[in-house]
N, C-alpha and C positions, 0 to 999 in steps of 0.2 A: 785738500790738494796734496800732492806728493811732495816729498822733500826733494830738493835739487842740490846735489853736491856741486861745489864750485871751487875752482882754484882761487885762492885768496879769500875764502870765506873765513870769518873770524874763528880763530882757534881750530882751523881745519874742519869746522862744522858744515852745516848745510843750510840752505835757505828754504823757507816755506813759502811757496808762491801762492798768491791769492788773486782774485779778480782785481782788487784795488791796487795791486803791484804793477799792473800793466801800464806801460808808458802811454800817456795821453788819456788816461781814465779820469783824471781830475784837472781842474783849471790850472793848478800850479804846474803840473807836468806840461800842459799845453803851452803855457807862457814860457817855460824853460825851453821847450823845443822850438818855439817861434824865435826866441832870442838866439839860439844856436844857428838856426837857419839864416837869420839876418846877418850874423857875424861871419858866416862861412862864405868865402869867395866863390863866385860863379865858376863853373867849369869852363875851360877854354881849350882850344887846340891851336898849335902853331905848326904851320907847314913850312918845310924847307923850300928853297927856290927850286930844287930838283923835283920835289913833289908837285909844286904848282905847274912847272913846265910839263911834267908827265900828264897832269890832268888836262892840260890844254893841247896835248899832242893830237895830231890828225887821226881821227877815227875814220875808218873806211866805211862811211855811211852807205856807200853803194853796196858793199858786201854785207853789212849788217842788215840792210833793208831786204836784200835778196834772201838771206838766211831766214829772216822773220817771215817773209812771204811763203817760203818753202815749208817752214814749220807749220804755219797756219793752214796751208793747202794739203799737208800730209805728204809732200813730195821730197822732203829733205833727206830721209833715210832711203838709200838705194842699195842694191846688191853690191855695187862697186865700193861704196863707202863701208859697208859691213865687212866685205872681204878684206879691205885695207886695214880696218880696225882690228880684225881678228889676226891678220898676219903680223901687225905691229905688236899686239899683245903676246902672241907666241914668241916672237923675237925677244921681247923684253923678258919673258919668263925664262927662256933658254940662256940668255946672257946672265941671268941671276941677279 
């Protein structure tokens, strides 16, 4: 195996990696990793009241259903929508 230079290696040296160095390659490593996993707290998420309220806001199901139908049918993209999108893009580019 190749030498691996590392910050914090003893005397500025390098470590020689081998297959037995891999984490989880022996029962002692597995036991140590399992111990760390048990001691580590579970991940969690806290949502603010504003985030909860935003998540429960009214979704325009009528509009989203219509758009989904049009996308499935292949009728969502029209000349008018493309013209509008191109005009908006040009306006945005010119405004800088």
